TIFI-12273 format. One line per field, with one value per residue (C-alpha): residue in one letter; y, x, z; residue number from 1. Coordinates in steps of 0.001 Angstrom, whole numbers, always signed. Example, Ala and Ser with C-alpha at 12.3 -4.5 7.8 and 13.67 -1.06 7.14 Angstrom:
code <- (A_S)
y <- (-4500_-1060)
x <- (+12300_+13670)
z <- (+7800_+7140)
pos <- (1_2)
This chain:
code <- (X_X_X_X_X_X_X_X_X_X_X_X_X_X_X_X_X_X_X_X_X_X_X_X_X_X_X_X_X_X_X_X_X_X_X_X_X_X_X_X_X_X_X_X_X_X_X_X_X_X_X_X_X_X_X_X_X_X_X_X_X_X_X_X_X_X_X_X_X_X_X_X_X_X_X_X_X_X_X_X_X_X_X_X_X_X_X_X_X_X_X_X_X_X_X_X_X_X_X_X_X_X_X_X_X_X_X_X_X_X_X_X_X_X_X_X_X_X_X_X_X_X_X_X_X_X_X_X_X_X_X_X_X_X_X_X_X_X_X_X_X_X_X_X_X_X_X_X_X_X_X_X_X_X_X_X_X_X_X_X_X_X_X_X_X_X_X_X_X_X_X_X_X_X_X_X_X_X_X_X_X_X_X_X_X_X_X_X_X_X_X_X_X_X_X_X_X_X_X_X_X_X_X_X_X_X_X_X_X_X_X_X_X_X_X_X_X_X_X_X_X_X_X_X_X_X_X_X_X_X_X_X_X_X_X_X_X_X_X_X_X_X_X_X_X_X_X_X_X_X_X_X_X_X_X_X_X_X_X_X_X_X_X_X_X_X_X_X_X_X_X_X_X_X_X_X_X_X_X_X_X_X_X_X_X_X_X_X_X_X_X_X_X_X_X_X_X_X_X_X_X_X_X_X_X_X_X_X_X_X_X_X_X_X_X_X_X_X_X_X_X_X_X_X_X_X_X_X_X_X_X_X_X_X_X_X_X_X_X_X_X_X_X_X_X_X_X_X_X_X_X_X_X_X_X_X_X_X_X_X_X_X)
y <- (+91878_+91493_+93523_+95639_+97674_+100510_+102345_+106068_+107782_+111539_+113748_+114983_+114370_+115216_+113172_+115952_+115995_+112244_+112494_+115064_+112862_+109893_+111884_+112882_+109198_+108368_+110971_+109502_+105763_+104896_+105862_+102995_+100433_+100842_+101156_+102912_+101362_+102631_+103826_+103772_+106790_+107091_+110809_+110248_+108023_+109829_+106612_+105887_+102480_+102364_+99335_+99205_+96906_+96962_+95000_+95363_+97411_+99772_+100910_+101653_+103686_+105583_+106784_+108232_+109845_+111515_+112478_+114200_+113300_+111062_+107594_+104847_+103696_+100125_+98261_+94574_+92180_+90970_+88061_+89082_+86364_+87383_+91057_+90584_+88284_+90750_+94121_+92989_+93245_+96757_+98380_+101579_+103618_+107299_+108779_+105940_+106442_+103339_+103751_+101311_+100139_+102609_+105461_+106261_+106422_+103026_+103487_+100068_+99180_+95897_+93912_+90628_+87977_+84957_+82044_+79455_+76311_+74616_+71255_+71567_+70077_+66343_+65133_+61456_+60195_+61817_+60052_+57660_+60248_+62916_+66478_+67644_+65493_+66643_+70353_+70109_+70799_+74274_+75270_+74292_+76220_+79296_+79201_+79122_+81976_+84183_+83879_+85170_+88302_+89128_+87836_+85976_+83256_+83738_+80446_+79622_+77078_+78044_+76949_+75633_+78885_+80242_+83683_+85878_+89393_+91937_+95407_+96552_+96547_+96144_+93099_+91575_+91987_+90711_+87706_+86988_+87117_+84838_+82303_+82605_+81984_+79171_+77137_+77793_+76776_+73442_+70187_+68096_+66352_+69639_+70932_+69993_+73047_+76474_+79174_+82107_+85051_+88074_+90943_+93686_+96590_+96609_+98086_+96246_+97217_+98281_+98037_+94240_+92133_+90454_+91658_+92387_+90450_+92747_+92840_+89037_+88543_+90947_+89428_+86071_+87703_+88965_+85486_+84191_+86721_+85604_+83421_+80426_+81494_+85042_+87806_+90300_+93414_+95943_+99495_+100678_+98999_+101069_+103684_+100968_+99190_+102403_+103210_+99892_+98607_+95081_+94858_+96576_+94137_+91053_+89989_+87820_+90793_+92777_+95742_+96391_+99971_+101559_+100891_+97275_+96922_+98129_+95780_+92798_+93494_+93710_+90583_+88435_+89691_+88567_+85300_+84349_+85290_+83196_+80376_+77688_+78683_+76511_+79492_+81523_+82675_+85688_+86708_+87121_+88722_+91225_+92325_+92668_+94735_+96766_+95561_+94126_+90529_+91520_+94015_+91417_+88941_+91454_+92626_+89145_+87801_+90831_+90562_+86793_+85336_+83123_+83309_+84367_+80821_+79342_+81969_+81215_+77508_+78282_+80230_+77288_+74757_+76885_+77051_+73311_+72609_+74582_+72779_+69368_+70120_+71701_+70520_+67284_+67348_+64524_+65041_+65275_+67869_+69938_+69765_+71297_+73989_+75204_+74895_+71392_+69154_+66316_+64945_+63105_+66288_+68110_+65359_+65684_+69484_+69168_+66535_+68634_+71575_+69840_+66542_+64510_+63192_+65196_+61964_+61800_+65252_+64354)
x <- (+118189_+117163_+114336_+114938_+112754_+114096_+112665_+112825_+111536_+110938_+109385_+107026_+106680_+104233_+103314_+104446_+107890_+108206_+107112_+109841_+112432_+111280_+111676_+115186_+115988_+114649_+116937_+119986_+119265_+120697_+124176_+124134_+122075_+119131_+115384_+113190_+109760_+107247_+106796_+104348_+103878_+102351_+102170_+100875_+103817_+106373_+107395_+108341_+108995_+110609_+110620_+113878_+115520_+119298_+122546_+123082_+121869_+124841_+123945_+120353_+121561_+124043_+121219_+119418_+122600_+123429_+119849_+118860_+121269_+118824_+120005_+117548_+117131_+117343_+117252_+116405_+116028_+112462_+111089_+108509_+106088_+105955_+105905_+102764_+101187_+101447_+101195_+99061_+99852_+98477_+98443_+97037_+100262_+100646_+104141_+105469_+102968_+100892_+97159_+94619_+91742_+89537_+91671_+93274_+97036_+98468_+100610_+102256_+101024_+99158_+97396_+99016_+96857_+98247_+95889_+97168_+95039_+95857_+94718_+93226_+95173_+95056_+92876_+93722_+91694_+93955_+97163_+97041_+96839_+99270_+98903_+98927_+95910_+94064_+94602_+93917_+90198_+90437_+93168_+91057_+88157_+90305_+91615_+88127_+86925_+89941_+89334_+85781_+87125_+89741_+92718_+95687_+97797_+101547_+103416_+104991_+107812_+109035_+106281_+102722_+100741_+98813_+99783_+97386_+97573_+94779_+94683_+91789_+91637_+87855_+87907_+90753_+88862_+85548_+87419_+89044_+85696_+84169_+86974_+86532_+82777_+83032_+85568_+83911_+80468_+81463_+79836_+81379_+83774_+85660_+85375_+88986_+90367_+91354_+92093_+94302_+94527_+96819_+96491_+99017_+99401_+102870_+105083_+107052_+110563_+111915_+115445_+115171_+116294_+113078_+110074_+107268_+109425_+108766_+105013_+104794_+106916_+104811_+101524_+102869_+103572_+99993_+98624_+100729_+99018_+95546_+93515_+91480_+89566_+90748_+91796_+94513_+94995_+97803_+97214_+96409_+92978_+91879_+90022_+88210_+87149_+85981_+83802_+81935_+79882_+79845_+83612_+83702_+81166_+83104_+84971_+87342_+88647_+91412_+93513_+96838_+97928_+101336_+102667_+101524_+103087_+106466_+106272_+105342_+108217_+110721_+109398_+109290_+112624_+114362_+112417_+113140_+116832_+117273_+114869_+117585_+118558_+117206_+117136_+114755_+112304_+110353_+113174_+115651_+113123_+111922_+115502_+116342_+113337_+113170_+109806_+109259_+108096_+104632_+104259_+105445_+102926_+100063_+100992_+101351_+98250_+96236_+97381_+97241_+95063_+98054_+100757_+104232_+105543_+102717_+103229_+106974_+106150_+103789_+106565_+108944_+106396_+105584_+109274_+109604_+106698_+108394_+111692_+110031_+108069_+110852_+114255_+116231_+116537_+115366_+113235_+116224_+117918_+114746_+114341_+117796_+117045_+114135_+115844_+114931_+117837_+115445_+113759_+111136_+110024_+110008_+107801_+105419_+105130_+104684_+101978_+100147_+100186_+99290_+97739_+100225_+103742_+106544_+107791_+104579_+105149_+108490)
z <- (+82416_+86061_+87572_+90669_+92971_+95066_+98037_+98830_+101956_+102296_+104999_+102301_+98580_+95808_+92789_+90458_+92059_+91596_+87957_+87324_+89017_+86923_+83704_+84789_+85325_+81852_+80278_+82044_+81943_+78503_+79637_+82143_+80229_+82600_+82012_+84593_+84000_+86557_+90121_+93035_+95320_+98780_+99502_+103041_+104002_+101840_+100075_+96475_+94904_+91445_+89151_+87229_+84705_+84664_+84592_+88357_+91349_+91176_+87666_+88775_+91743_+89579_+87316_+90344_+91618_+88329_+87435_+90663_+93446_+95328_+96373_+97294_+100900_+99618_+96311_+95847_+92946_+92331_+90336_+87705_+88830_+92489_+91500_+89382_+91990_+94859_+93139_+90211_+86519_+85970_+82550_+84019_+83928_+83057_+82681_+84829_+87668_+88470_+89030_+90436_+88261_+90140_+88799_+92167_+92499_+93506_+96619_+96323_+99816_+100153_+102898_+103880_+105544_+107378_+107986_+110455_+110812_+114124_+115442_+118908_+121793_+122574_+119728_+120268_+117335_+114729_+115719_+112776_+110005_+108893_+110099_+106490_+105671_+108763_+108163_+104442_+104932_+106524_+104100_+101089_+102583_+103179_+99599_+98098_+100330_+99547_+95818_+96317_+98013_+95384_+97350_+95906_+97480_+97896_+97718_+101064_+101285_+104768_+107160_+107240_+107235_+104265_+102957_+100990_+99580_+99099_+97578_+99779_+103600_+103766_+101479_+103509_+106776_+105376_+104002_+107374_+109170_+106537_+107052_+110804_+110615_+108067_+110030_+113411_+112160_+110652_+111653_+114426_+112027_+111703_+115276_+115992_+114192_+115354_+112833_+113819_+111413_+111253_+108759_+108236_+105830_+104336_+101655_+98933_+100058_+103436_+104788_+104703_+101766_+100640_+98641_+101154_+103647_+106603_+105953_+105780_+108894_+110926_+109714_+110955_+114309_+114447_+113750_+116650_+118920_+117876_+120167_+118957_+115824_+116433_+114050_+114991_+112869_+112637_+113827_+110283_+110637_+113633_+111585_+109623_+112817_+114469_+111474_+111420_+114348_+112887_+113297_+116705_+118137_+116987_+120120_+118077_+116073_+117769_+116618_+118283_+118858_+118276_+121787_+121640_+118199_+119468_+122442_+120261_+117863_+120734_+122440_+119321_+117987_+121167_+121357_+117747_+117929_+121080_+120337_+120525_+124067_+126864_+129213_+127028_+129675_+130871_+133231_+130364_+128046_+130645_+131367_+127681_+126619_+129821_+131138_+134621_+134935_+136216_+133337_+130843_+132182_+131989_+128490_+126970_+128711_+127610_+123997_+123517_+126283_+127139_+129793_+128567_+129103_+127057_+124366_+124231_+123929_+121024_+119271_+119728_+118498_+115455_+114588_+115151_+112806_+110049_+110579_+110573_+107417_+105385_+106578_+106633_+110426_+112650_+115767_+118122_+115935_+115664_+119443_+119893_+117317_+119458_+122826_+124061_+125076_+125938_+122768_+124815_+126552_+123198_+121743_+124710_+124255_+120493_+120868_+123448_+121023_+117755_+118850_+116834_+117321_+115599_+114025_+111974_+110494_+108883)
pos <- (1_2_3_4_5_6_7_8_9_10_11_12_13_14_15_16_17_18_19_20_21_22_23_24_25_26_27_28_29_30_31_32_33_34_35_36_37_38_39_40_41_42_43_44_45_46_47_48_49_50_51_52_53_54_55_56_57_58_59_60_61_62_63_64_65_66_67_68_69_70_71_72_73_74_75_76_77_78_79_80_81_82_83_84_85_86_87_88_89_90_91_92_93_94_95_96_97_98_99_100_101_102_103_104_105_106_107_108_109_110_111_112_113_114_115_116_117_118_119_120_121_122_123_124_125_126_127_128_129_130_131_132_133_134_135_136_137_138_139_140_141_142_143_144_145_146_147_148_149_150_151_152_153_154_155_156_157_158_159_160_161_162_163_164_165_166_167_168_169_170_171_172_173_174_175_176_177_178_179_180_181_182_183_184_185_186_187_188_189_190_191_192_193_194_195_196_197_198_199_200_201_202_203_204_205_206_207_208_209_210_211_212_213_214_215_216_217_218_219_220_221_222_223_224_225_226_227_228_229_230_231_232_233_234_235_236_237_238_239_240_241_242_243_244_245_246_247_248_249_250_251_252_253_254_255_256_257_258_259_260_261_262_263_264_265_266_267_268_269_270_271_272_273_274_275_276_277_278_279_280_281_282_283_284_285_286_287_288_289_290_291_292_293_294_295_296_297_298_299_300_301_302_303_304_305_306_307_308_309_310_311_312_313_314_315_316_317_318_319_320_321_322_323_324_325_326_327_328_329_330_331_332_333_334_335_336_337_338_339_340_341_342_343_344_345_346_347_348_349_350_351_352_353_354_355_356_357_358_359_360_361_362)
């Protein structure tokens, strides 16, 4: 039978209450051909994630409803392989509650790291080789470093970034800094790279459809904000940064606060939903999200070190790279998908960003 994970959110919850609810589910499950396997609890956030085996989502929900009246905020199907990869294949389970190897309760929350290796602008000498071959070095390096810090790679078929998952925030941040230092300190042969890293704490299921989908999407957003060889962290890292002078003194490590996070989400949501429009500009964005043009300019420049127009161009080029690498579209079609009616101008912008013609990516 398929595996499902559901998500519950409460103003407050205790582990004992969740254990009792789980036992009530176990007493009811046979009636609907369902098996409630295990659950993760985050008392601080008031979240519960249940792993369930059943014929369909409706049967799983019906067990909850009959056992204790609670209905999940969302329920999604999960593949066993990706489940074990991200959450780990833990055998440390007591009455359904999952524990970490350290003996602490496993909240189900994980740290998602995005590593984006970018070719510096206008590197003329790489025009005769593929972008994949050129960026293979920093990606191999990042993979070897992540393994040393206990991270795991999540296969990514949608774009050209690397996605990693960690169970520990400190290990994730140390790993990011190690990648940053390793790539930046390479010999001249590798000085044409920039690495941009975003790390976000996230939960397995939200109101979206995919497993850790929201956490991965937001970590990608954070990597977009990063400057050359920069690391941008979600607000959950603030306490960790404040408690360690080594991190605070690293000018390439930045934590965004709650207000900045809300602004970034609004800005990028509008930009991504309207990316195919030729009139996507700061005027339209400022009107939509309720921020004046001067404020928008200051906020984007302060967060990214780039003007809003340059940042919008980077978003478009990133989308174009993914389309070129993974779709059957030609250069002209990709140009239209990211809001360029003139393929020649699109090619010029793409080459300025990545140092290679889009035709060589296909």
